[in-house]
C-alpha positions as CSV (number, residue, x, y, z in Angstrom):
1,X,124.0,-22.8,-0.6
2,X,121.4,-25.0,-2.4
3,X,118.8,-22.3,-2.0
4,X,120.9,-19.6,-3.7
5,X,120.2,-20.8,-7.3
6,X,116.5,-21.0,-6.4
7,X,116.5,-17.4,-5.1
8,X,118.3,-16.2,-8.2
9,X,115.9,-18.1,-10.5
10,X,112.9,-16.8,-8.6
11,X,114.2,-13.2,-9.1
12,X,114.7,-13.9,-12.8
13,X,111.2,-15.3,-13.1
14,X,109.8,-12.2,-11.5
15,X,111.8,-10.2,-13.9
16,X,110.2,-12.1,-16.8
17,X,106.8,-11.5,-15.4
18,X,107.3,-7.7,-15.2
19,X,109.1,-7.7,-18.6
20,X,106.0,-9.2,-20.2
21,X,103.8,-6.6,-18.5
22,X,106.1,-3.8,-19.7
23,X,106.4,-5.1,-23.3
24,X,102.6,-5.4,-23.7
25,X,101.6,-2.2,-21.8
26,X,101.5,0.1,-24.8
27,X,98.7,-2.0,-26.2
28,X,96.1,-1.1,-23.6
29,X,94.7,1.7,-25.8
30,X,94.0,-0.7,-28.6
31,X,90.7,-1.3,-30.4
32,X,87.9,-3.8,-30.5
33,X,87.8,-6.0,-33.7
34,X,85.2,-8.0,-35.6
35,X,85.0,-11.0,-33.2
36,X,85.1,-8.9,-30.1
37,X,81.9,-6.9,-30.8
38,X,79.2,-9.7,-30.7
39,X,80.5,-11.0,-27.3
40,X,81.1,-7.6,-25.7
41,X,77.9,-6.2,-27.0
42,X,76.0,-9.1,-25.3
43,X,77.6,-8.1,-22.0
44,X,76.5,-4.5,-22.6
45,X,72.9,-5.6,-23.3
46,X,72.9,-7.8,-20.2
47,X,73.8,-4.7,-18.0
48,X,71.2,-2.6,-19.8
49,X,68.5,-5.2,-19.0
50,X,67.9,-6.2,-22.6
51,X,69.2,-9.8,-21.9
52,X,68.7,-12.2,-19.1
53,X,71.8,-13.9,-17.6
54,X,70.9,-17.2,-19.4
55,X,70.4,-15.4,-22.7
56,X,73.8,-13.8,-22.2
57,X,75.5,-17.1,-21.4
58,X,73.8,-18.7,-24.4
59,X,75.5,-16.1,-26.6
60,X,78.8,-17.9,-26.0
61,X,77.6,-20.6,-28.4
62,X,78.4,-18.1,-31.2
63,X,82.0,-18.4,-30.2
64,X,82.2,-22.2,-29.7
65,X,80.2,-25.4,-29.6
66,X,80.2,-25.6,-25.8
67,X,79.4,-22.0,-25.2
68,X,82.6,-21.2,-23.3
69,X,80.8,-20.2,-20.1
70,X,83.9,-19.5,-17.9
71,X,85.2,-17.1,-20.5
72,X,81.8,-15.5,-20.9
73,X,81.6,-14.9,-17.2
74,X,84.9,-12.9,-17.3
75,X,83.5,-10.5,-19.8
76,X,80.8,-9.4,-17.4
77,X,83.3,-7.2,-15.6
78,X,83.7,-4.4,-15.8
79,X,80.3,-3.3,-17.0
80,X,81.6,-0.1,-18.7
81,X,84.2,-1.8,-20.9
82,X,82.3,-1.9,-24.1
83,X,82.4,0.2,-26.3
84,X,84.3,3.1,-24.8
85,X,86.8,1.6,-22.3
86,X,88.9,-1.1,-23.9
87,X,91.8,-0.4,-21.5
88,X,90.3,-2.4,-18.6
89,X,89.8,-5.5,-20.8
90,X,93.4,-5.3,-22.2
91,X,94.9,-4.8,-18.7
92,X,93.2,-8.0,-17.6
93,X,94.4,-9.8,-20.8
94,X,98.0,-8.6,-20.3
95,X,98.0,-9.7,-16.7
96,X,96.6,-13.1,-17.6
97,X,99.4,-13.6,-20.2
98,X,102.1,-12.7,-17.7
99,X,100.7,-15.3,-15.3
100,X,100.6,-17.8,-18.1
101,X,104.3,-17.1,-18.9
102,X,105.2,-17.8,-15.2
103,X,103.2,-21.1,-15.3
104,X,105.0,-22.1,-18.5
105,X,108.3,-21.5,-16.7
106,X,107.2,-23.5,-13.7
107,X,106.1,-26.4,-15.9
108,X,109.4,-26.4,-17.8
109,X,111.3,-26.3,-14.5
110,X,109.5,-29.3,-13.0
111,X,109.7,-31.3,-16.3
112,X,113.5,-30.6,-16.3
113,X,113.7,-31.7,-12.7
114,X,112.0,-35.0,-13.5
115,X,114.5,-35.4,-16.4
116,X,117.2,-34.9,-13.8
117,X,118.9,-32.0,-15.7
118,X,121.2,-29.7,-13.7
119,X,119.8,-26.8,-15.7
120,X,116.1,-27.3,-14.7
121,X,115.8,-23.9,-13.0
122,X,117.2,-21.9,-15.9
123,X,115.3,-24.1,-18.3
124,X,112.1,-22.8,-16.6
125,X,113.2,-19.1,-16.6
126,X,114.3,-19.1,-20.3
127,X,111.2,-21.0,-21.5
128,X,109.0,-18.5,-19.7
129,X,110.9,-15.6,-21.3
130,X,110.9,-17.1,-24.8
131,X,107.3,-18.1,-24.7
132,X,105.9,-15.0,-22.9
133,X,107.9,-12.4,-25.0
134,X,107.3,-13.8,-28.4
135,X,105.7,-11.0,-30.4
136,X,103.2,-13.4,-32.1
137,X,101.5,-13.7,-28.7
138,X,100.4,-10.0,-29.0
139,X,97.6,-11.1,-31.4
140,X,96.1,-13.3,-28.6
141,X,96.5,-10.7,-25.8
142,X,95.4,-7.6,-27.6
143,X,92.3,-9.1,-29.3
144,X,89.8,-8.8,-26.5
145,X,87.8,-12.0,-27.1
146,X,91.0,-14.1,-27.3
147,X,91.0,-14.0,-23.6
148,X,89.2,-17.3,-24.2
149,X,92.4,-18.8,-25.6
150,X,94.4,-17.3,-22.7
151,X,92.0,-18.7,-20.1
152,X,91.9,-22.1,-21.6
153,X,95.8,-22.1,-21.7
154,X,95.8,-21.1,-18.1
155,X,94.0,-24.2,-17.1
156,X,96.1,-26.4,-19.4
157,X,99.3,-25.1,-17.8
158,X,97.9,-25.6,-14.3
159,X,96.7,-29.1,-15.2
160,X,100.1,-30.1,-16.6
161,X,101.9,-28.6,-13.7
162,X,99.7,-30.5,-11.2
163,X,100.2,-33.7,-13.2
164,X,104.0,-33.3,-13.1
165,X,103.9,-32.7,-9.4
166,X,101.8,-35.8,-9.0
167,X,104.4,-37.8,-11.0
168,X,107.2,-36.5,-8.8
169,X,105.4,-37.5,-5.6
170,X,104.6,-40.9,-7.0
171,X,108.2,-41.5,-7.8
172,X,109.2,-40.9,-4.2
173,X,106.3,-42.8,-2.7
174,X,104.1,-45.0,-4.9
175,X,100.4,-44.3,-4.3
176,X,101.0,-40.6,-3.5
177,X,100.3,-37.8,-6.0
178,X,97.2,-39.5,-7.4
179,X,95.0,-36.6,-6.4
180,X,97.4,-34.2,-8.2
181,X,97.3,-36.3,-11.3
182,X,93.6,-36.8,-11.4
183,X,93.0,-33.1,-10.8
184,X,95.5,-32.2,-13.5
185,X,94.3,-34.6,-16.1
186,X,90.6,-34.7,-15.5
187,X,89.6,-31.6,-13.4
188,X,91.6,-29.0,-15.3
189,X,90.6,-30.2,-18.8
190,X,87.0,-29.6,-17.8
191,X,87.7,-26.0,-16.8
192,X,89.9,-25.5,-19.9
193,X,87.1,-26.8,-22.2
194,X,84.6,-24.5,-20.6
195,X,86.9,-21.6,-21.5
196,X,87.7,-22.8,-25.0
197,X,87.4,-26.2,-26.7
198,X,91.2,-26.5,-27.1
199,X,91.2,-27.6,-23.4
200,X,90.3,-31.1,-24.6
201,X,93.9,-31.5,-25.8
202,X,95.4,-31.3,-22.2
203,X,95.6,-35.1,-21.6
204,X,97.0,-35.7,-25.1
205,X,99.7,-33.0,-24.5
206,X,100.5,-34.8,-21.2
207,X,100.8,-38.0,-23.1
208,X,103.3,-36.3,-25.5
209,X,105.5,-35.3,-22.6
210,X,105.4,-38.7,-21.0
211,X,106.0,-40.6,-24.3
212,X,109.0,-38.5,-25.1
213,X,110.7,-36.5,-22.3
214,X,109.8,-39.0,-19.5
215,X,109.9,-42.3,-21.4
216,X,113.0,-43.5,-19.6
217,X,111.4,-43.1,-16.1
218,X,109.5,-45.9,-14.4
219,X,106.4,-44.0,-13.4
220,X,103.7,-45.7,-11.3
221,X,100.2,-45.8,-12.8
222,X,101.4,-45.5,-16.3
223,X,98.8,-48.0,-17.7
224,X,95.9,-46.0,-16.3
225,X,97.3,-42.8,-17.7
226,X,97.9,-44.4,-21.1
227,X,94.2,-45.4,-21.2
228,X,93.2,-41.8,-20.5
229,X,95.6,-40.4,-23.2
230,X,94.1,-42.9,-25.7
231,X,90.5,-42.1,-24.7
232,X,91.3,-38.4,-25.3
233,X,92.8,-39.1,-28.7
234,X,89.6,-41.1,-29.6
235,X,87.4,-38.2,-28.5
236,X,89.3,-35.6,-30.5
237,X,89.7,-37.8,-33.6
238,X,86.0,-38.8,-33.3
239,X,84.9,-35.2,-33.1
240,X,87.0,-34.3,-36.2
241,X,85.7,-37.3,-38.1
242,X,82.1,-36.3,-37.2
243,X,82.8,-32.8,-38.5
244,X,84.3,-34.1,-41.6
245,X,81.4,-36.5,-42.2
246,X,78.9,-33.7,-41.8
247,X,80.8,-31.7,-44.4
248,X,81.0,-28.8,-42.0
249,X,78.1,-26.3,-42.3
250,X,80.6,-23.5,-41.9
251,X,82.1,-24.4,-45.3
252,X,78.9,-22.9,-46.8
253,X,80.5,-19.6,-46.0
254,X,84.0,-20.4,-47.2
255,X,85.6,-20.1,-50.6
256,X,87.7,-23.3,-50.1
257,X,87.0,-27.0,-49.7
258,X,88.2,-29.3,-46.9
259,X,91.1,-30.5,-49.1
260,X,92.1,-27.0,-50.0
261,X,92.1,-26.1,-46.4
262,X,94.3,-29.0,-45.4
263,X,97.0,-28.4,-48.0
264,X,97.0,-24.6,-47.2
265,X,97.3,-25.3,-43.5
266,X,100.4,-27.5,-44.1
267,X,102.2,-24.4,-45.3
268,X,100.7,-22.1,-42.7
269,X,102.2,-24.3,-39.9
270,X,105.6,-23.3,-41.2
271,X,104.5,-19.7,-41.3
272,X,103.5,-19.9,-37.6
273,X,107.0,-21.2,-36.8
274,X,108.7,-18.5,-38.8
275,X,106.6,-15.7,-37.3
276,X,107.4,-17.1,-33.8
277,X,111.2,-17.5,-34.3
278,X,111.9,-14.5,-36.6
279,X,108.9,-12.2,-36.3
280,X,108.0,-9.4,-38.6
281,X,105.9,-7.2,-36.3
282,X,104.0,-5.4,-39.1
283,X,102.6,-8.9,-40.2
284,X,101.2,-9.6,-36.7
285,X,97.6,-8.3,-37.0
286,X,94.0,-9.4,-36.8
287,X,93.3,-9.3,-40.6
288,X,94.3,-12.6,-42.2
289,X,91.0,-13.5,-43.8
290,X,92.4,-12.9,-47.3
291,X,95.2,-15.4,-46.8
292,X,95.7,-17.1,-50.2
293,X,94.1,-20.5,-50.7
294,X,96.2,-23.3,-52.3
295,X,93.8,-24.8,-54.8
296,X,96.1,-27.6,-56.1
297,X,99.4,-29.1,-55.3
298,X,100.3,-29.1,-58.9
299,X,99.9,-25.3,-59.0
300,X,102.2,-24.8,-56.0
301,X,104.5,-27.9,-55.7
302,X,106.2,-26.4,-52.5
303,X,103.0,-27.2,-50.6
304,X,103.3,-30.8,-51.7
305,X,106.5,-30.9,-49.7
306,X,104.7,-29.4,-46.7
307,X,101.9,-31.9,-47.0
308,X,104.4,-34.8,-47.0
309,X,106.7,-33.2,-44.3
310,X,104.3,-33.0,-41.3
311,X,103.0,-36.7,-41.4
312,X,106.6,-37.9,-41.9
313,X,107.8,-35.7,-39.1
314,X,105.1,-37.0,-36.8
315,X,106.0,-40.6,-37.6
316,X,109.7,-40.0,-37.2
317,X,109.2,-38.2,-33.9
318,X,107.2,-41.1,-32.6
319,X,109.6,-43.8,-33.8
320,X,112.7,-41.9,-32.5
321,X,111.1,-40.5,-29.4
322,X,113.6,-42.4,-27.1
323,X,116.7,-41.4,-29.1
324,X,115.7,-37.8,-29.7
325,X,113.1,-37.1,-26.9
326,X,113.3,-33.3,-26.9
327,X,113.0,-32.8,-30.7
328,X,110.3,-35.5,-30.8
329,X,108.4,-33.7,-28.0
330,X,108.6,-30.3,-29.9
331,X,107.2,-31.8,-33.1
332,X,104.4,-33.8,-31.5
333,X,103.4,-31.0,-29.1
334,X,103.3,-28.5,-32.0
335,X,101.1,-30.8,-34.1
336,X,98.8,-31.8,-31.3
337,X,98.3,-28.1,-30.3
338,X,97.2,-27.3,-33.9
339,X,95.1,-30.5,-34.1
340,X,91.7,-28.8,-33.8
341,X,92.1,-25.3,-35.4
342,X,94.4,-26.3,-38.2
343,X,92.8,-29.4,-39.5
344,X,89.3,-30.2,-41.0
345,X,87.1,-27.9,-39.1
346,X,86.0,-25.1,-41.5
347,X,87.5,-22.1,-39.7
348,X,89.3,-19.3,-41.4
349,X,92.8,-20.3,-42.6
350,X,95.2,-18.2,-40.5
351,X,95.1,-16.6,-37.1
352,X,98.2,-15.7,-35.1
353,X,96.5,-16.7,-31.8
354,X,96.5,-20.4,-32.8
355,X,100.2,-20.4,-32.0
356,X,99.6,-19.4,-28.4
357,X,99.6,-23.0,-27.0
358,X,101.6,-24.6,-29.8
359,X,104.7,-22.4,-29.2
360,X,105.6,-24.1,-26.0
361,X,107.0,-27.3,-27.6
362,X,109.5,-25.5,-29.9
363,X,110.5,-23.1,-27.1
364,X,111.3,-26.0,-24.8
365,X,113.4,-27.7,-27.4
366,X,115.2,-24.5,-28.3
367,X,116.0,-23.6,-24.7
368,X,117.1,-27.2,-23.9
369,X,119.4,-27.3,-26.9
370,X,121.1,-24.0,-25.9
371,X,121.5,-25.0,-22.3
372,X,123.0,-28.3,-23.2
373,X,125.7,-27.3,-25.7
374,X,129.2,-28.6,-25.0
375,X,131.0,-26.9,-22.1
376,X,133.3,-24.7,-24.2
377,X,130.4,-23.1,-25.9
378,X,127.9,-22.7,-23.0
379,X,128.9,-19.1,-22.2
380,X,128.4,-18.1,-25.8
381,X,125.1,-20.0,-26.0
382,X,123.6,-18.3,-22.9
383,X,124.7,-14.9,-24.0
384,X,123.1,-15.5,-27.4
385,X,119.9,-16.7,-25.7
386,X,119.8,-13.5,-23.5
387,X,120.3,-11.3,-26.6
388,X,117.6,-13.2,-28.5
389,X,115.2,-12.8,-25.5
390,X,116.0,-9.1,-25.4
391,X,115.3,-8.8,-29.1
392,X,111.9,-10.6,-28.7
393,X,111.0,-8.3,-25.8
394,X,111.8,-5.1,-27.8
395,X,110.0,-6.5,-30.8
396,X,106.9,-7.3,-28.7
397,X,106.9,-3.8,-27.3
398,X,107.1,-2.4,-30.8
399,X,104.2,-4.6,-31.8
400,X,102.1,-3.6,-28.8
401,X,102.9,0.1,-29.6
402,X,101.4,-0.3,-33.0
403,X,98.3,-2.1,-31.7
404,X,97.9,0.6,-29.1
405,X,97.5,3.3,-31.8
406,X,94.4,2.2,-33.8
407,X,94.5,5.0,-36.4
408,X,98.2,4.3,-37.2
409,X,97.8,0.6,-37.2
410,X,94.6,0.8,-39.4
411,X,96.6,2.6,-42.1
412,X,99.5,0.2,-42.0
413,X,97.4,-3.0,-41.9
414,X,95.2,-1.7,-44.8
415,X,98.3,-0.9,-46.9
416,X,99.9,-4.3,-46.2
417,X,96.7,-6.3,-46.7
418,X,95.1,-5.1,-50.0
419,X,92.7,-8.1,-50.1
420,X,91.4,-7.8,-46.6
421,X,87.8,-6.5,-46.3
422,X,88.2,-6.3,-42.5
423,X,91.3,-4.2,-42.7
424,X,89.5,-1.8,-45.0
425,X,86.4,-1.6,-42.8
426,X,88.6,-1.1,-39.7
427,X,90.3,1.9,-41.3
428,X,87.0,3.3,-42.7
429,X,85.6,3.0,-39.1
430,X,88.5,5.0,-37.7
431,X,88.0,7.7,-40.4
432,X,84.3,7.9,-39.6
433,X,85.1,8.3,-35.9
434,X,87.2,11.3,-36.9
435,X,84.3,12.7,-39.1
436,X,86.3,12.0,-42.3
437,X,83.6,10.3,-44.2
438,X,84.9,11.0,-47.7
439,X,88.2,9.5,-46.8
440,X,86.5,6.4,-45.4
441,X,84.6,6.1,-48.7
442,X,87.9,6.4,-50.6
443,X,89.4,3.5,-48.6
444,X,86.4,1.3,-49.4
445,X,86.6,2.2,-53.1
446,X,90.3,1.3,-53.1
447,X,89.5,-2.0,-51.4
448,X,86.7,-2.9,-53.8
449,X,89.1,-2.4,-56.8
450,X,91.6,-4.8,-55.1
451,X,88.8,-7.3,-54.1
452,X,85.7,-6.9,-56.3
453,X,84.1,-9.9,-54.7
454,X,84.4,-8.5,-51.1
455,X,80.7,-8.0,-50.6
456,X,81.0,-6.7,-47.0
457,X,83.2,-3.9,-48.3
458,X,80.6,-3.1,-51.0
459,X,77.8,-3.0,-48.5
460,X,79.9,-0.7,-46.3
461,X,80.4,1.6,-49.3
462,X,76.6,1.6,-49.9
463,X,76.0,2.6,-46.3
464,X,78.6,5.4,-46.1
465,X,77.8,6.9,-49.5
466,X,74.1,6.9,-48.6
467,X,74.7,8.6,-45.3
468,X,77.0,11.2,-47.0
469,X,74.4,11.7,-49.8
470,X,77.0,10.9,-52.5
471,X,74.5,9.7,-55.1
472,X,77.1,8.8,-57.8
473,X,79.1,6.7,-55.5
474,X,76.0,5.2,-53.9
475,X,74.6,4.1,-57.3
476,X,77.9,2.6,-58.3
477,X,78.2,0.7,-55.0
478,X,74.6,-0.5,-55.2
479,X,75.0,-1.9,-58.7
480,X,78.2,-3.6,-57.6
481,X,76.3,-5.2,-54.7
482,X,73.6,-6.7,-56.9
483,X,76.2,-7.9,-59.4
484,X,78.3,-9.7,-56.8
485,X,75.7,-10.9,-54.3
486,X,74.5,-14.0,-56.3
487,X,78.0,-15.4,-56.7
488,X,80.2,-14.6,-53.7
489,X,81.3,-17.4,-51.4
490,X,81.8,-15.4,-48.2
491,X,79.6,-12.6,-46.9
492,X,81.3,-11.9,-43.5
493,X,79.5,-9.0,-41.9
494,X,77.3,-8.0,-44.8
495,X,74.0,-9.0,-43.0
496,X,74.8,-6.8,-40.0
497,X,75.7,-3.9,-42.4
498,X,72.3,-4.3,-44.0
499,X,70.7,-4.0,-40.6
500,X,72.7,-0.8,-40.0
501,X,71.3,0.5,-43.3
502,X,67.8,-0.2,-42.0
503,X,68.5,1.8,-38.9
504,X,69.9,4.7,-41.0
505,X,66.7,4.7,-43.2
506,X,64.5,4.6,-40.1
507,X,66.3,7.7,-38.6
508,X,66.2,9.6,-41.9
509,X,70.0,9.4,-42.3
510,X,69.9,7.5,-45.6
511,X,67.5,9.1,-48.1
512,X,69.0,7.5,-51.2
513,X,67.8,4.0,-50.3
514,X,64.3,2.8,-49.6
515,X,63.0,-0.2,-47.8
516,X,62.0,-2.0,-51.0
517,X,65.6,-1.8,-52.4
518,X,67.0,-2.8,-49.0
519,X,64.6,-5.8,-49.1
520,X,66.0,-6.8,-52.5
521,X,69.6,-6.6,-51.1
522,X,68.7,-9.0,-48.3
523,X,66.8,-11.3,-50.7
524,X,69.8,-11.4,-53.1
525,X,71.9,-12.9,-50.3
526,X,69.3,-15.5,-49.5
527,X,69.1,-16.5,-53.1
528,X,72.8,-16.6,-53.9
529,X,74.3,-19.7,-55.5
530,X,76.4,-20.6,-52.4
531,X,74.0,-22.0,-49.8
532,X,73.6,-19.9,-46.6
533,X,74.0,-21.6,-43.2
534,X,71.3,-21.3,-40.6
535,X,72.7,-18.4,-38.5
536,X,73.3,-16.1,-41.5
537,X,69.9,-17.1,-43.0
538,X,68.2,-16.1,-39.7
539,X,69.9,-12.7,-39.7
540,X,68.8,-12.0,-43.3
541,X,65.2,-13.2,-42.5
542,X,65.2,-10.9,-39.4
543,X,66.2,-8.0,-41.6
544,X,63.4,-8.8,-44.0
545,X,60.9,-9.1,-41.1
546,X,61.9,-5.6,-39.9
547,X,61.4,-4.2,-43.3
548,X,57.9,-5.8,-43.6
549,X,57.0,-4.3,-40.2
550,X,58.1,-0.8,-41.4
551,X,56.1,-1.2,-44.6
552,X,53.0,-2.4,-42.6
553,X,52.9,-5.7,-44.5
554,X,51.5,-7.6,-41.5
555,X,50.9,-11.0,-43.2
556,X,54.4,-11.1,-44.7
557,X,55.8,-10.1,-41.3
558,X,54.0,-13.0,-39.6
559,X,55.2,-15.4,-42.3
560,X,58.8,-14.2,-42.0
561,X,58.8,-14.5,-38.2
562,X,58.0,-18.2,-38.5
563,X,60.8,-18.6,-41.1
564,X,63.2,-16.8,-38.7
565,X,62.3,-19.3,-36.0
566,X,62.6,-22.3,-38.3
567,X,66.1,-21.2,-39.4
568,X,67.5,-21.4,-35.8
569,X,65.0,-21.9,-32.9
570,X,65.6,-20.0,-29.7
571,X,63.5,-19.6,-26.6
572,X,63.7,-15.7,-26.5
573,X,62.9,-15.6,-30.2
574,X,59.8,-17.8,-29.7
575,X,58.3,-15.3,-27.2
576,X,58.9,-12.4,-29.7
577,X,57.0,-14.4,-32.3
578,X,54.0,-15.0,-30.0
579,X,54.0,-11.3,-29.0
580,X,54.1,-10.1,-32.6
581,X,51.4,-12.6,-33.7
582,X,49.1,-11.3,-31.0
583,X,49.9,-7.7,-31.9
584,X,48.7,-8.2,-35.5
585,X,45.6,-10.1,-34.3
586,X,46.6,-13.6,-35.4
587,X,45.4,-15.2,-32.2
588,X,44.8,-18.7,-33.7
589,X,48.2,-18.7,-35.3
590,X,49.8,-17.7,-32.0
591,X,48.0,-20.5,-30.2
592,X,49.1,-23.0,-32.7
593,X,52.7,-21.8,-32.5
594,X,52.7,-22.1,-28.7
595,X,51.2,-25.6,-28.7
596,X,53.2,-27.0,-31.6
597,X,56.6,-25.3,-31.4
598,X,57.2,-24.0,-27.9
599,X,55.6,-26.4,-25.5
600,X,55.7,-29.7,-27.4
601,X,58.4,-29.5,-30.1
602,X,61.2,-27.3,-28.8
603,X,64.9,-28.1,-29.5
604,X,67.0,-30.1,-27.0
605,X,68.0,-28.1,-24.0
606,X,71.6,-27.1,-23.6
607,X,73.5,-26.8,-20.3
608,X,72.7,-23.1,-20.1
609,X,69.1,-23.3,-21.3
610,X,68.1,-26.2,-18.8
611,X,64.5,-25.6,-17.9
612,X,64.3,-22.4,-20.0
613,X,61.9,-24.0,-22.6
614,X,59.5,-25.0,-19.8
615,X,59.5,-21.5,-18.4
616,X,59.1,-20.1,-21.9
617,X,56.0,-22.4,-22.4
618,X,54.4,-21.0,-19.2
619,X,55.2,-17.4,-20.3
620,X,53.8,-17.9,-23.7
621,X,50.5,-19.4,-22.3
622,X,50.2,-16.4,-20.0
623,X,50.6,-14.1,-23.0
624,X,47.7,-15.9,-24.7
625,X,45.5,-15.6,-21.6
626,X,46.0,-11.8,-21.4
627,X,43.1,-9.7,-22.8
């Protein structure tokens, strides 16, 4: 008889797994978005032979400071996914999310068992359903590159599950379960971090569970674990302090300060909770870059309450963790999960996928509360919970339906986000794919009126009007570009649009623009008031180098290549410089560059470039020896 509840719960968990698959399945025909393209394009270039494996893996450093190698490996299959077959990528993402939902349920079940609740099995089932079917999770699953967040979460759930199993074994027999705990708290964080940096939070999240839900248990080895939790907190806080001390190079491309980011994020945390609990599916989308910045607490006093609320909530949760363990766990888990992406690091303000990991804490508390209402109300509470889960599932399917129809979603998201340059460019791209160029131009014109400082939209307008031969629109857009370029804070994809313009000129598809004017456009970005960080500077210098080559200005091309390298040194780039210097006959300059930059003064090697600079030095010397 004892096995019957387990069989029923297993069936229910299987039902949750398939419900998640069914709810998200309409999204498999979705689109690739801005952050997807650089990573997936690298995989395409690797298969075409344009990149070595090491060069491909190094491309992951664009996404994160550690390169996210495990996530990068997963994008190598299938080879044909980008750009024409997104379905395969989304099928993998959806399956991974369904697996994560099951792991969430198993974790909640085992935590409930440790807490000795009679509802442990159903705690797991309902947590899996509430977490897995939350419509806000769609933004993680159906943005291809956010597989990184899914994969990191996978290892976090596995690590916490192994850790809890280890605690259970240690309770029965002291000394047992150590391997499970070590694997969970040390091995799994390593795998999680190599998928996405959030994995470093795993031990801290374990500490939150132990300090709240498990605080009344006498657990062997607690002192050693506490030292590990403390060390993890020191590492994370130290990293954030270092980023704050540096000022964050990425803030050079932001229109907000660190303080403005922090006070805005205090309000955004409430928005994440609202969108998770009472979702508006039309507001779940990839285009939040125009989220309004709070400049001052005096301008919007409501944010002052938010700024005060979260520190006080954290303090109260810690102080009353023994009296109110479940509520304390929900608060502390939520704040720890947002510790990296919603604090001082100069990321964009709002992304729905940041709630992927954080949603577990509130889900656990909500489910626990409904399962532990007084006996007379339990039936009503469980029926309410089932209705709510069904509502979330239907809402998630509706959300996925929208994401699975790119043209329809592009229209809706553009209409609902008048300040979003990315939403406008996405709709314009969909129109161009349908050979409706004039309508694409109209979208960008409407966007520029709503956001005159959106330089990437202006650059897109220059490009499309030039290709269409619309001289009047082209001249208006070009004048707007030169007017806005010196003073804008954020350029987003403008440099890559300027490269596309170069390609159009080269192919004779853009006759209204010449290389001299295109050079002035790139130079205007380099000379703008807002400093340009190294990666953007390198892109612009590369654009100018290509123009110099087309104009046969060899001496300028050689000078620009050295500036490109100085902006952000890379081994593959150094070989291109040597090759180009030799092609224009600058043998002495090439020899000097090999000796001084490649062989004796190269940057420190990363994990994925170990030994690459030594090989690059040998290759460069062979190039010098060739007649």
